C-alpha positions in Angstrom: 63.9 105.3 110.5 66.6 105.6 107.8 68.4 102.5 106.9 72.1 101.9 106.1 73.9 99.0 104.4 77.6 98.4 104.6 79.6 96.1 102.3 83.2 95.2 103.2 85.6 93.7 105.7 84.8 91.7 108.8 87.5 90.4 111.0 88.7 90.1 114.6 91.1 92.6 116.3 93.7 91.2 118.7 94.9 94.3 120.7 98.1 94.5 122.8 99.4 97.5 124.7 103.2 97.8 124.6 105.8 100.3 125.6 108.0 99.7 122.6 108.1 97.5 119.5 110.3 94.4 119.9 113.5 94.3 117.8 114.2 91.3 115.6 114.6 88.2 117.7 113.4 90.1 120.8 110.4 90.0 123.0 108.4 92.5 124.9 105.7 92.0 127.6 102.2 93.4 127.3 100.3 94.3 130.4 97.0 94.2 128.6 95.6 92.0 125.8 92.1 92.1 124.3 90.1 90.5 121.5 87.3 92.3 119.8 85.4 92.2 116.6 86.9 94.4 113.9 87.1 95.4 110.2 85.8 98.7 109.0 82.5 97.4 107.8 81.9 95.5 111.0 83.0 98.4 113.1 80.8 100.8 111.2 77.8 98.5 111.3 78.1 98.0 115.1 78.4 101.8 115.7 75.3 102.5 113.5 73.4 99.9 115.5 74.4 101.4 118.8 73.2 104.8 117.5 69.8 103.3 116.8 70.1 103.1 113.0 68.8 100.1 111.2 71.9 98.5 109.5 72.7 95.5 107.5 76.1 94.0 106.8 77.4 92.2 103.8 80.8 90.4 104.1 82.5 87.1 104.3 84.2 85.2 107.2 85.4 81.7 107.8 83.3 79.2 109.8 85.9 79.2 112.5 86.2 80.4 116.1 87.0 84.0 115.0 84.1 84.1 112.5 81.5 82.8 114.9 82.8 85.1 117.6 82.5 88.3 115.5 79.0 87.4 114.2 77.7 86.6 117.6 78.9 90.0 118.9 77.3 91.8 115.9 74.0 90.0 116.3 73.9 90.7 120.0 74.1 94.4 119.1 71.3 94.1 116.6 73.3 94.3 113.4 71.6 92.4 110.5 74.3 89.8 109.6 72.0 87.6 107.5 74.1 88.5 104.4 77.5 87.7 105.9 78.8 84.5 104.2 80.4 81.6 106.2 83.1 79.6 104.3 85.5 76.8 105.0 88.4 79.2 104.8 89.9 81.7 107.4 88.4 84.8 109.0 90.5 87.9 108.7 92.6 88.9 111.7 94.3 92.2 112.6 97.0 92.4 115.3 96.9 96.0 116.8 99.9 97.1 118.8 99.1 100.2 120.9 101.9 102.5 122.2 100.4 105.4 124.1 97.7 106.6 121.7 99.5 105.5 118.6 98.7 102.2 116.8 100.5 99.9 114.4 98.7 97.0 112.6 99.5 93.6 111.1 96.6 92.3 109.0 95.7 88.9 107.7 92.9 89.7 105.3 91.5 86.1 105.1 88.1 85.9 103.4 88.0 89.7 103.1 90.4 89.7 100.2 88.3 87.0 98.4 85.0 88.8 98.9 83.6 89.8 95.5 80.5 91.0 93.7 79.3 87.4 93.1 79.1 87.0 96.9 76.6 89.9 97.1 72.8 89.3 96.6 72.0 92.9 95.5 68.3 92.1 95.6 68.6 91.9 99.4 70.0 95.4 99.9 67.5 97.7 101.5 68.9 101.1 102.4 68.9 104.8 102.0 72.7 104.7 101.6 75.4 102.0 101.1 78.7 102.5 102.8 81.8 101.0 101.2 85.0 101.1 103.4 88.4 99.5 103.1 88.8 99.8 99.4 92.6 99.0 99.5 92.0 95.7 101.3 89.2 94.4 99.2 91.0 93.0 96.2 88.0 90.9 95.0 85.8 94.0 94.8 88.3 96.6 93.4 87.3 96.4 89.8 83.6 95.9 90.5 82.9 99.0 92.6 81.8 101.0 89.6 79.2 98.4 88.6 78.0 98.1 92.2 77.7 101.9 92.6 75.8 102.2 89.3 73.4 99.5 90.4 72.8 101.3 93.7 72.2 104.6 92.0 69.8 103.0 89.6 67.8 101.8 92.7 67.9 105.3 94.1 70.4 104.5 96.8 73.2 106.8 97.7 76.8 105.6 98.2 79.5 106.6 100.7 83.1 105.6 100.4 86.0 105.4 102.8 89.2 103.9 101.4 91.3 103.5 104.5 95.1 103.4 104.2 96.8 101.7 101.3 99.4 99.2 102.6 101.0 99.0 99.2 101.9 102.7 99.4 99.2 104.3 97.1 100.6 102.8 93.9 99.1 103.2 90.5 97.7 99.7 90.6 95.3 100.6 93.4 94.9 104.4 93.0 94.3 104.2 89.3 90.9 102.4 89.5 90.0 104.5 92.5 90.2 107.7 90.5 87.5 106.3 88.2 85.3 105.4 91.1 85.3 108.7 93.0 83.4 110.8 90.5 80.4 108.4 91.1 80.5 108.7 94.9 77.9 110.7 96.8 80.0 110.9 100.0 83.8 110.4 100.3 85.4 110.3 103.8 89.2 110.0 103.6 91.6 111.2 106.3 93.9 114.0 105.4 96.9 111.7 104.7 94.9 109.4 102.5 93.4 112.4 100.6 96.9 113.8 100.0 98.2 110.5 98.7 95.2 109.8 96.5 95.3 113.3 95.0 99.2 113.4 94.8 99.3 116.5 96.9 102.3 117.7 99.1 102.5 116.6 102.7 101.6 120.2 103.7 98.5 120.5 101.5 95.5 122.0 103.4 92.4 119.9 103.9 90.2 122.6 102.3 92.3 122.2 99.1 91.9 118.4 99.2 88.1 118.7 99.8 87.8 121.2 97.0 89.6 119.0 94.5 87.5 116.0 95.4 84.3 118.0 94.8 85.7 119.3 91.5 86.4 115.8 90.3 82.8 114.8 90.9 82.5 113.7 94.5 79.1 115.2 95.7 80.2 115.6 99.3 83.8 115.4 100.7 84.7 115.0 104.4 88.4 115.2 105.1 89.1 113.9 108.6 92.0 115.1 110.7 91.5 113.2 114.0 91.9 115.6 116.9 92.3 118.4 114.4 88.6 118.1 113.3 87.4 117.8 109.8 86.7 119.8 106.6 83.4 119.3 104.9 82.6 120.5 101.4 80.0 120.1 98.6 79.1 122.4 95.7 77.5 124.9 98.1 79.5 124.5 101.3 83.1 124.4 102.4 83.8 124.7 106.1 85.9 123.5 109.0 84.4 121.6 112.0 86.6 121.2 115.1 86.9 118.0 117.1 85.9 117.6 120.7 88.7 117.6 123.2 88.5 114.4 125.3 90.8 112.0 127.2 92.2 109.5 124.7 92.6 105.8 125.6 92.5 104.2 122.1 91.8 105.7 118.7 91.2 102.3 117.0 87.8 102.5 115.3 87.5 106.3 115.7 87.1 106.9 112.0 84.4 104.2 111.7 82.5 105.7 114.6 82.8 109.1 113.0 81.4 107.7 109.8 78.6 106.0 111.5 77.6 109.2 113.4 78.0 111.4 110.3 76.1 109.2 108.0 73.3 108.5 110.5 72.8 112.2 110.8 73.3 112.9 107.1 70.6 110.6 105.9 68.2 112.0 108.5 68.4 115.4 106.7 71.0 117.2 108.9 73.4 119.8 107.4 77.0 118.9 106.7 78.1 120.8 109.8 75.5 119.1 112.1 76.4 115.7 110.6 80.1 116.4 111.3 79.4 117.5 114.9 77.4 114.3 115.6 80.2 112.2 113.9 82.8 113.9 116.0 80.9 113.3 119.2 80.5 109.6 118.4 84.2 109.3 117.7 85.1 111.3 120.9 83.1 109.0 123.1 84.6 105.9 121.4 88.3 106.9 122.0 87.7 106.9 125.7 87.8 103.1 125.7 89.1 100.0 123.9 87.2 97.9 121.4 83.5 97.4 120.7 82.4 97.8 124.3 83.4 101.5 124.1 81.2 102.2 121.1 78.7 104.8 122.3 74.9 104.4 122.3 72.6 107.0 120.9 71.6 108.2 124.4 75.3 108.7 125.3 76.0 110.8 122.1 72.9 112.9 122.7 73.7 113.5 126.4 77.3 114.4 125.4 76.0 117.0 122.8 73.2 118.3 124.9 75.6 119.1 127.8 77.5 121.3 125.3 74.3 123.0 124.1 74.3 121.1 120.8 71.6 119.1 119.0 71.9 115.3 119.1 70.6 112.6 116.8 
């Protein structure tokens, strides 16, 4: 069975459904409130584990109620958390406010921002691929990604990258180092808005253009995600559109991490880019039918979903 390692953010998501955002000095009532594990690396690792992929997680949390809670949930889902550090500081927390299917976030990064290369025992990484999400949130790793990637490649391990959104607004301070990292990446998975901002493209730039530019700059495989609009996959030999599945949407939080888990699990098993994108899309489609980690689909659910549509599963 192929193995995946992910290095990055681990936190707790506090999720409230609201009809509208409160004004300054105002209050709104939520009819629903939930707490779940979160952070892109934690989300991704749990999704991989649900899909039956052997996955290990490297990260950093506080030895507090949030940190213990998230680690317990991960361990119960068979994620290897032996390399998640516990400290006497605070676990990261994200407040997610859901209006219909749209989401807004307030994030306290906690120990995620302090997580650095010195916290990672590279000798303990066993994987076919290492997935590095949340670049813009991981200040302690920003200038060490190149070194980390080069060490992985020297060990024969591929690297996937998923930056997420830049809360600073894609400024030179964060995008500059990123442009030196991307040519070393085997798989890059931005959404279309992230890709446009990173590449300084217009708001109307097509996903195929973004994917092509990423491949031209050295990314071996580019996957530009467009949510319900599907995705565009490209490498030196392939460039094609893959549509998303039409499903009832309850909550899109974590959809991108589930897509990545499905895609990468298929990709390292030798599937084509299109097959990998279809499996990633199915994983994300099933997740958005529910809220939080309990909605992350199992391998059997993804396979049944695809088989019902005449498509090959994992």
